[in-house]
N, C-alpha and C positions, 0 to 999 in steps of 0.2 A: 344333439340334436333331437328331436323322435318323434318320430314317424313312420308309419307304417312302411317297410322298403322292398324293394323286388318287385317282380312280377307276379302281379295279385288279380285275382277274379272271380267270381262270385258266381255259381250256380244257381239257376232257375230256384226259386223257392227255396234258398237257403243263404242267408246274410255273412255267413262265417267265411272270409276270404281261404279262398286255394290258394296255392302257391306253388309256380312251377320249378324245379327243382336248377341248381346251377350245378354245371358240368364242367367248367372252365372258368381261369380268373388271373390276367395279366393288368399290372399296371405300370407306367411308365412316366417318370416326370422328368421334366429340364428344365432348371433353375438358371436363369439369368439375372446376375447382378441380386435385385430384389424384387423380381418378377416369376412365376411359375407356370409352366404347362404343361399341363397332365391329360396323360388318354388312358383311358380305361377301357379295356376289351371285356367282356363278360358272354359268355354263351349258355342258354338256358337250353331246356327242352321243355316239349308237350308231350310226355306219355301215353298220355289217354288216345282213345281210338274216334275223338271228334275233333271238331273244330271249334275254336274258341275265336267266339263272335268278337269279343275284345275282352282285352286284359290293360290293367294299367303298371306302370312301370313307374315306382316312385324313386327317386334319386336325391340325397340329401347331398349339401353343398352348404360351406361357409357361407357369409354375407359378403357381399360385392365379389364373388365367383362368377364370372361370365363363361357360359358356355357356347364356343365358338366353331364346335364341330359334332353334327350327329349324322350317322351310318349304321345301317338297319339290315340284317340281312337274315331271310328268315328262308330257309332250306337253301335252295339254290339262288334265289330271288334278290338281288341287291336292292336296295330301296337307297334313292339319292334323296337329300335333303337340302331345304331353300328356307332360308328367315322370308316369311309373309306377315301382314298384316292379322291378328286372329282371327279376325273374323273370316277372312280369305281361306287362310291356314285349314282351318275347320270345317269352311266348305267341300274343299280339296280332298280332305279326309272324308267326310260324308259321303261323297260323289264315290270318293274310288271303294269305300266297304259297299255299299250299294250296288259295286259294279263286281263285287263277290272278289277284289282285287288287295292284297296285303299293302297295307298302308299304315303311318304312322304319325302323330301328331305331338308337340310337346309343349308343354305348358308351364307356367309360373303358379304355385297355390298363393295363396293368401299369407302364409306363413315364408319370409323371404328368404329362408335357406331351405327350403325341398322345392323340386324340381316333379314335375308327372308330365310322362310319355303315353298317350291312348294307343295301343296297336290293334288294331282290325284284322280280323280273319287269319288267325294264326293255324296251321295246318297240324293235324292230326300226326302224331307219331312225328313231327318235326323240329330241327334245331331252331333256333332263334339266338343272332349274335347281336349285342348292341356295342357299338363302338362310340363312345364319347370322349370331345377334344373340350377341355377348360383352363380359360388361364383366370390368374389372379396374383395382385399384390401380396409380399410376403410381409407378416408383422415382424416389429422388430420386439426382440426378446431380451427381457431388462434384467431378469436373471442371471445371464448369461451373456448379455452385452453382443449379441448375435442377431441372426434373421432365421425365422420359426417357419419350418413347411410344415404341416399337418395334411394327414389323409383321414379320413372318417374312417371308424371301427365299420361301420354300418357296410362296407365294403365288402367285410369277408362273411363266409356263412358258416350259419351255428346251428347243429341239426341236433335234436332231441330222439326219443325213442318210438314218439308215437309219429308216425308217416302215414301219410295219405297212400302214398304208393310204396312196396315191399321193393329190397335191393334187388332180388330175382326178376321185377318187374323193369329195372333201371339196366342191367346190365347188359342190354344190348345197345344203349346211349352212352356207357362210358360211369365212373365210379361218381359218387357227388364229389364238388369241390373241394368240401373242405376233408374229403379223403384222400385230396391227392397234392400234389408238388401247389404251391401257391406264390408267382414270383410278383414282386415289388421292387421296381430301380427307382432310382432315383438318381442322375447325372447334374452336377453342378459346375457351370462353367463361370468362370466370374473375368473380368477385364485383365487384358494381357498386362503383365507385370504384377499384377495380386498375385499372394499368397494364400494358398488356404492352411489355415494353421488348425482348424478342429474340425472333424464332421464326426457326428455323434448322435446316437437315438436314447433317451432318456425313458423312454416307451418298449422297445423291444431290442431284441440282440441284432446287432446287424453286420455284415462284413465291408471293411470301407477300404477303396484302394486309391493309393492318395497318386496324383499325378496323372491319371487318365479317366476316360469316360468309359462308358460302356460298348459303344463302339469302336473304341481303339481296338487296333489287330493283339490277339495274344499275343505275337510275335514281337511287336513295337516296342524298341528299347526306349522310346522318347518317353521323359518324364515333363509334364506341365504342373509348376506349381500352383497354377491358375485353376486344377482341371481335379474336379475326384469324384467318386462314383459310391454307392450305397445300395445295398443289396440286402432286401428283407426275404429270404426265401423259407417261408412257413411248409415244414413238412413232418409226417411222423407216422411213423410204421404202423399201420393198421389204427388209427388212432384219429378222432378229430383235431382238423388245425383250424384254428380260430386268432381273429386278434381280439384280445380282452378291453383293449382300449383303442383311440385314437394311435396312427403311428404318429410320431414325432420325429423330426429330424434339424437338426439346430446346427449351421454352420457359422464359423466363427474363419471370416478372413480380412488381410490386410485392405483399407480401403473401404471396407464397407461401410464406414461412418463419413466418408469423403462427398461432400454435394459432388452431383455429377449429373447432367442432362444428355440425356439421347434422343437422337433425331433419327426418324424412322421415315420411310420413304414409302407407299403402298405401290403394291405390286401391280396394281388391275386400275386404280383412279387415277387418274392424269392428273401432275404436278399435284396430289395430295401429299403431306407429311402432317407427322405428329410430334409431340416434341414430350419426354416423360422427366420431370425435376423432382430429384428426391434428396434429401436431404436429413441428415440427423445433427440435429442443431446445438451446438456448444455455446453457448455464451453465460454471463453473468449479470443481472440484475438485482437491484436492490430487494429483498424480499417483500411481499407485499403483506400486508396482515388483513385479511378477510375473515369472513366468519366459516366454521369449517365444519360439515354436517356430516355424521357416518350413518349411512341407509345401509343397515344389514337383515339380510334373510335368517328368519329363524324357523321358516318353514320345518316340516318335518324330516324334508328330503336331504336337510343339512346336518342330519345326525352324525354322520360320518367325516364332515370337516368343521363341527364346531372348537376343537383341539387346534387346528390350523388358522380358524377365523380370530379365537381368543388370543394366541401369539400373535399372529399379526395386528390384531387391534391394542398390546400392548406396545407395541414397538411402534406404530402409529402416536398414542398418547404420548410414549417418553419422547417422542422424536417433534413433538409441536412446540413452537417456539412460545415464549412466555409472555403473558399479555393478550394473546391471542383468544378469540370467543369461540367454542365448540361445543357440539352436542352429538347425542347417538337419535338414531331413531330406528326402533325394531319392528320388523313388519314380517308378519304372517296371513292370517285369516283376518288381521285386524293389524293396528299400528299405534305404537306409543312411543313417547319420548323420555329419555334421561331424566330431563330437566323439563320446566315446560318451558323455559327461554333459553338458549343459549349462553353458558355461563364462562369468565375470565379463567382462563389458563393460570393456577399459583396451586399452592401445596395444598391446600383443602378440595380444590376441583379436581384436580391428579386424582387424589387416593381417593377420594370418593368413584370416578369414573374404573379408575384400577380396580376396586370393588366390586363395580357393577360387571366390568366383565368379565370377573370371575364368576358370577351368575346366569350368566346368559347360555341359553339351553336352545337345543331344535325343539320348539315346545308351543309355538304358535300357530298351526295347522297349515292353513292353504298361503298360497302366496299371490295376494291383493296389493301388488306394488305400485301401483299408481296414485293411491289414494295417498300411501305412504311417502309419495313425492311429491304430491298436493300440498299435503300437509307441511313438508318438512317447507316449500317455498312460501307459504302462506304464514310461518310463524318465523320466518325472517329476523334479522334484527334491520331495520331499514338505513340505519348507517353505515352498511357495510357492505362491500362486495359478497357475493356468496360462493361457494364451494360446496357442491355434494358428493359425496365419493359412496357410489354405487355397488355393494359385495352380495351377489348372487350366485346359485347355483341350478336356475330352472327356465322356463320362458313363460311367456303370459300371452294372453289369447286379445288382448285388444294393445298391442303394444305401438299401433299405429296411434291409436289414440293419446296415448302416450308420450310417444315422437311429437305432437303436434303442440303438446302443453310445454313440450321441455325445451323445442323451438321458439315457441313463444314467449318464453321466459326468459331463454340465453338472447331474446333478438336486442336486448337494449344492453347488451356486455357487461351488465352487472352480476351475473349468475352464470357458472361454469358447472358442469356437468360430465363424472366421470365413473368407468364401469369398470370393475374387475370380476370376470366369467370364472366360477370354482367348478371344476371336477369335467366329467367328459360329456355329460348330459346339458349341456347348457345351450341356450342358444345364443349362436355368433350373430346372429340378425337382432337379437335385442339390444346386446351390449353394444355392437357397433352401431347401432339406430340410435342407440341414447348418446354415446360421443360422439357421433357425428352432426346430431341434432344439438346438442348442449355444449357444442364448440370446447369439450375434452380430447379424452383419448381413452379408450379401452385398452384392458389386457386379459389373456385367459390363463387357468395353470390348470393344470391334472391333476387328482387328487395323489399323485405319487411324486409332485414335483413341489418342491418348498415354494413359499411366497412372499415372503418376508423383504426381499428385493424388490417385487414387482409393487408392495403397495407403499413403500418407502419413495419408489419413485414416481408413482402416486399422487404422493403427499407433496412431494418437490414441485410437481407441477401444477397444484392447487395453490403450492405459496410463490408462485410466478405470477409479477405484475399482470392485469391484464393490460393486454397490447391487441387491437382490434382492427390498425387500418395497413394491413399488409397489402403492399403493390408488387407485380409482377411485370418488369417490361421484356421484351424481344428485342436485343441489340442485333444488330444487323451489320455486316463489312460497312466501313467506313466510305466506300466506294460510291455506293447504292445510294438512290438521291432519297432515300427515308432509311433513316438509319435505327428507327425501335419503332415500336407498338405498345401502348399502354394497354393490358390485356384484365387487369384486376377490376379496373373502377368500371362503375357503370355508362356503357357505351350507349350514345344516343342511335337510334335507328336509323335515322335521317343521315348519319356521317356514311354510312351504308348507302351506295347508289343502287337505287331497286329498278332495272330494267325491265322493261315491258317491248315485247316485240309490236309493230305496227299490220296494218293487215297485208299490206304489201309483202312485210316479211324481208323490206332492205333495210332497216333501220333500228332507231328505239325510238321510243317517246317518254316525255319526263311525267313527271307524278300528276303536274296539272293535267294534260292529255289524257293520262288516262282518268284522271277525275271525269273530266267533261264527256269523254266517250261513254262512260260508265252512267252518265246521265241523261243519254238522251231517251225520250219515251219506248216504251215497250208495247207492240201491238197487243190489243186484245183478241185479236181473232188471225192465228199463224196456219195457213192452209199445211202447214210443212210438220205441225206439231204434231207428233203422238205421244199419247199417255203413257207414261214411262210404267214398267212393271216394277210393282212391290216388294221385295226382299225381304219377308215378314223375320225372316232369321238372322238377316245381317245386324250388324251393329254399327258399318261406316252410312254415317249421314250424309249424304253428299245434296241433299235437298236444298239447302242453305251455302249462301258462299261462305266462307269464311276471312274473315280478314287479312289482309299481305302481312305480316310478320317478317322482317329480316332478321336470320343472326347476326350477332355480331362478326365482325373480321376473324377474331381468334375466337372458339368456343373454350373457355379454360373449367375445367370439372379439377375441384370444386370450384365455383364458381366465385363464391369469395373464401381467400386464402385464412384457414382457421387458424384459431392462436398456434405458435410454436412453441415447444417444451424441451428444454436443453435433453440431449440422450433419448427422445423418444422421434422416432421414424415417422418425416409428413412426404407424401408426393403428392404432386400437383401435374396433372395433365393437360397439353394443348394441342387443338384440333386446330392447324391453320389454314389461312386462307388460299384454294390453290391456285388465285388468278395471279399473282406477284412472286411467281416461279421462280424468279430471275434473284430472289432477295436470298441471302442465304445467311440464316442465322448464324450468331457468333456468340452470342454469351445469354445468360436471363441475368436480371438485376433485381434482386427482392429487396423493398425496403418497406420501413415502418418506423413510428416515434415511439417514444415511451418518456419516463419521465427522467430518466436518467440520461436521454440523448436518444439522436436519430440512430435508427439500427439498419445496415446494408449487407447485402452481398451479390457478389459475381459469381457466377456459375458459368462456367465454359461450355459450348455444347460439342459431344461428340457425335459425328453422323457413323451410325453403326449399319445403314445400308437399307434394303429392301425389306420389308415384312409387313405381319400384321400384327400384329401381337401388342406394340403399344398404339393404334388408331383403335384396337378392337378394346381394349382396357379402357381409353378415354371415353370411347361413345358407349360403353357401359355405367361407367360414372357419371356421364352426363345425363345417360336415360335418369339411372336413379334420382337423379336430384329433380329432374322435370317431374317424374311418378311420385315424389313427395311433396312437389309443389314450392320448391323453388327452383335457383339455378339463375340462367339469363332468362326466363319467357318472360316473369313478371315484372323486369325491367324494361321491356321492349315495348315499341310504339309503332304504331299500324301508320300507313302511307296518308293519314288524314290527319297524324298528330295526336290519335286518340293512345291510350295507356292501356296497358293490359287490364289493370286493376280495374278501369270502368266498365270493364265487359261484364255481360250476365254471366253467372255462373256457370251456365249449360254451354255459352261460346267457350270461357276461358279452359273447360275441360277439354272441348274438343280441340282446340288450339296443342294443347296439354299433349292429346292424342294422337295430334300429325305430328308434331316434332317427336314423338318418340318415334311413333313408326319410321320417319324421315330416317332418323340415325340409325334404328335398327336394320334397316332394308339397306340402307347407303354400305353400313360396315358388318352386315351379316351376325347380330347380334340380339339376344332374344332381352324378354322384358315385359312386362303389363299388357303391354297392349303388340306384342308381334310373338309368334311361334316361328319355331322350326318345324315345317309338314315334309315326311319323306314317303315318296309315290314310288310304283315300278316304273319303269322306263316308260312303258307303253300305257301307262295312265293317264287318260285324257284331264284337264285341269275343268275345276267347276264351271267358268264361263263358257267352256265349249259342252258341258254336259247339263246344262242347267239345271232343264225339265227332268233329269235322272236323281235329282236329288232324294237323298233316302236317309235319317238318320238309324246309326246302327242300336243294338238293343243296348243298354248301358243299366249294369248290373250294380247295385247299390254299392258301390267301394267307397262309397263317401257316410256309406252305414260302419264303416271301421275306424269308429271312435277313439283316436290313440290316448291308452292311459298315459295320465299324466306325468312326466318324469321330476316332477317335485310335485311328490304325493301329498294330497290334502289342495290340490289347485282347487279354486272354484268352478273349474266343469268337470271335477271329480261330486257325486253328489255325497258328500262323506259328514256327515255330525261332528263339530265340533265346538267344545264346549266353551261359553263365552268367559265362564270365569276362570280358565286357565289362562286363553289369551290376555284377559284381562291383567292378571299375575306376574307375568312373564316379564313386563319390564321392572319389577320390585325383586324378582330374582324366583319369585314363588309359582308354584305350577309343577305339575308332574308332565314329563314329556310323553306324547302319544305317538308313537312309533305312527304313518303315515299317514297322520293327521285325523287320525278316527279308525274305527272298524270298517273291514271290508268284505265282501264276500269270498267265498272259495275260488270262484273265480280270478279274483284279481288277484289273490294272492299262488295263483298257480301259474301267473302271468309274470309273477317278477323272477322265476326262475330259469328263464330264457339267459338271461345273461348272470352269473354270478360275478362279485367283485368282493375284495376284502377277506377270504380265507377257501381254499384250494377245495374242490370235491373230491375226492379220493377215484370215485369209480363215474364220470361225468355221463355215462348212457342210463345212468338211474333217474337222471335229473328230472320232475316232471316238467313239462311245458303243456304251451297252450297248443291242444290237437288244430292246426291250422296249415293243412296240408302238409307236402313233404318236407317233413322238419318242421313242420311250424314254424314256417318263416317267415317274419316280420324284418327281415335284411335286404337290403337292395341286393345282396347277392346269393338272397336265398336263407337269408340266416334269422332268425328269430331275437332279434334287436330290442326287446321290450323295456319301454322305457321306466326308468327304476330302478333296473333290476341288478346295477353296479352297484347298489345300496343293500340291497337283500344280505350280504354277508357280513357287511360293516352291522349293519342293525341287528343281525342275531346277536354280534359279537357285544353289541352294547347292551343289551337284555342280560350280558353275563351277571353273576354278584359281584360284590366288594370281595367276597372271600377265595373266587375263582380266580380275579386278578392279581398279578404278583405285584407285592409291595413296591412304591414307588423308591422306596430307600435302598431296594436290592439292585437297582435298574442302574448300570452304569454311565453317566451323563457324558452326550457326545459332546464335542467342541459349539456344537450349536446352540444346545439346551444351556450351556453356561455361559454362553453368549446372552442367551434372553435372562437368563439370571441375573445379570451383572448391570445389565440395561433395568430391570426390573428394581437394583437397588439403586439406582440414581435416582435423584430428590429432585423435585420439580424443575429446581432453578438451575440444574445443570450438574451438583456437585455431588461426592458421591462421601459419605461419613467415613471417618476410621471407626472401623470395627472387624471382629476377628472372622464376620460372615464374609466380608471383603475380601479380605485375605485369604480364605478358604475357596473363593472364585477368582482370586487373583494365582492360586497355585502356588505362594510362599509363606515362608516362615513369616511372622509378625517380629518379632523379637530380631531374627537376622536381619530382617527389614531397618529396623530400626536404629542396630549397631551399623551398618553401611550408612544410613542416611547421618549420622552422627560424626564418619568418617568424614565426609562430603563436608560437611559443617566446619568443622576440624581444622580440615584442609586450609579454609579460608579464613580460619583465625578468630572462627566464632564457637566459645564452648558453649555446650546443652545442658540444662537444666536436667534436675531428675521429673519424670513424668513427662520427658520429650516423647513426641511432642504432644500437644492440646491446644485448647479453643480453636480459633480460625486456623492457626497455622497447620494444625492437624489436617483438617479437612481440607485446605491446599495439595496437602501431599498427597492423602489420600488418593483426591481426584487427578492429581497427575500420574498416580501410579494407575491406576484404572486406564487413562486416556491412554499410558504404555502399553497398558496389556492388550488393550483395542488395536491398536498400531500392531506391536509385535505378535500377539498369538493369533488373530483374528483377521489379519489383512485380509484374507481370501473373501469376507465377509464385508468389505468397505463399504457399498453400496448399503447395507443395512443400518449402520452405526455412522454413517458418516453425519446424519444429523445431531445426534447424540452427542459425539465427539465435538462438532461446531459449540452448540450450548453449552458446554464443558469448557470449553478453550474460552469464551467469551464471558463465563463466568470467574475463571480464574484470573484474569485479564481486570476483571471490575473488581472483584474482591482483593487483590494485591493496591488498586490504586486506592481502597478504602482502609486497608489498613496501614498504607502508608501515610495518608493524610490525618488517621489516630499514632501516630508515631514511631509505628512497629517497623524496623531493618528489613526491609523486603528485597533489596536490592540482592542480596545473597537468593533467596530463592530464585529471582528472574536472571541470576545468573548460571542458576547451574540445575536451572528445568530440563534440558536435553540430558544430564547425566539421572537426575530421576526419574525421568521417563527410562532410561536404558538399566535401572534396578532391576525390572520386571525380565 
């Protein structure tokens, strides 16, 4: 995620942002099952002697996160927040500022993973404390088969030597947060009976306490296997403390992959309940044979991850089943294909693809992803389903257009889109949006993590047959009148009773009566009519009555259950109808059909009591769907039988806005059409002070155009040689760092966050002179995009003489595994060779002797030159399979497709040899002994 973060404002006549220094940071997260609730408290100071009329607090979050709480304390004044329609929140904010009161309003930006809070009238030499609470689902980590919690690195301050405020000036307020102790706590609470097996962080050193949470008294001797805590305390004596990358915590516990449905009752809305169903599917269907296209990012910012990308593609290619059609599309400033059309997977095709992978480099300039995806779809084989796997490290500025295209092409269920985000700077809004629109799933990996298991899991998902008719039913106790509700199928609005009170208020009238009353003549002269005052600034349009659309009895999000993939977590939310409250949900029934037969799963419902978290997650997910143009609303029918699709575009947009506002206000979640507004208790609403509205000065925070994190984006005016991009798919061309040459100011920007090497004296790292510490971080830290690539790019510019020769490096087990996979032929076999035995780590002659002994024990004599021909290839393949099982068991998810292909080849080869009169019964009978030779 790349955006200017923290408290920023601009002085009149100076476009360069000034940054409030941060003097305190605390983060506390509570994880329950697969849901996290995080509270961040940050304190900033205004060291100047003047009031700041307005500043912007930029806050980065991952896609799908819902902000559910916002409090702000300015000096001694506490601002209380409430979710309102965006126009009403903005009007209340402007009115409060005009009265010289402190106020705040929170909006979503066009980037799905950045929020902006505007604060008005921040007093001179005063403290500003911002308290934000957000909830979100946790992703399944395919590499570790656990759940993954991530806290953005932009929450930690990072300061350079060029400060707008001297340290002496700040002494009265306290030390900057990066010179103090920063505390981050993660509490984990699983269901009773579950045992937490592992709690670790691949990104940071953490202190782990098993059997207790942070609130457990120190003197308590109670040990709860279902509880654990992780503490990341960042503190150094007189040195800057920073988060160099996102804080990642991985949790492995018993039962995390067990399907469960949690029922929650809302604490304040009568009879309102919500369900969250989560499952990690485990089922086996016959693999499909689609066309698979890998769309890979080769923009300049990929320079540090190209080696990982190559290794991942090699595992991809080796794991593809024989006979499948595949291709590779590279993109940067332009795009090109490895082949003009996808080719059948055979020996020649595999070798060509492997040779191509060896030549790929980060030499294609910017990041024009949309055109590459469009070209991939237009280039598809019409006779096959299409599965597109996108690998990228960046973000794009036309992501909504890309989502619309992907959603359109995936609508007929013949194409699916998967996405893998690489690195700390990837836009999670982008990769999640692609997967959500494309009926696939997304994964993310940081630069310090292994990638291979995740890409193999993604490939297995792409080879899963297309199943698209999943249905979900809520089953109730048998004694209830209605035992189940369908919630996945399109519901006709006429099934739900539409109630309209009559004039006397003593009953209800039917739809027909409502239609008759609305058709009564309207007088052209009404003595009581008064001309309404037009509110020019408001976006709420009430002059035209909207059609009445009733939501379904049960609002499901996502409305259409996406395809399920083995070992990939899927979560479905249900907002239940509050009226039939006597009905007690007993279980959920999930069903679908496939070519192999019907699919079905029953999930028991567990009542977890009163709360808001599931309601807020459900409403936020439903709002996201409506904002993106789908969900339940496009299937609705009004009281006159008119379908939503028949309405004019303007009416449809207003209906979407209305439904989003209804959900947002009811459950207090923000979105495109709802905002948090925080006002002083004595502040009047805009409706009471309508005539006193005044727009505060809005200095040009928008002028802070973020430097693109995938350097060479189209947003950066950087000339890229077309000839270089053209030659990229043939292995030609020279890598151009950052996509071309940049001015000095851009080069300075990259030094705010260095990764890939250690700086011996960080105080001398040049930074952009942007206020106290050049802050570009949410908490006062200059987290400038692409900086984490800078050190790696410097390393990439080392000459070959400066790099150690490969032969002198000791190969790790992971490197040996990749070499062994590389040695496999396209059909799944391994050739008997000295190179193979070197990777197996055993002596060839000694192995021959042991094999001969096995043969002799079965009364078969071996000839000179044993083994040879097809028999040698079968034995070599069995030995390689044994090495995978015994020496690389921890990496099973990496090689299981490779192993399966080898096993299938052995069976086919033995059958062929038997038909030719070869005595294969012996080999078949001693397969286990052969494998155990390794």
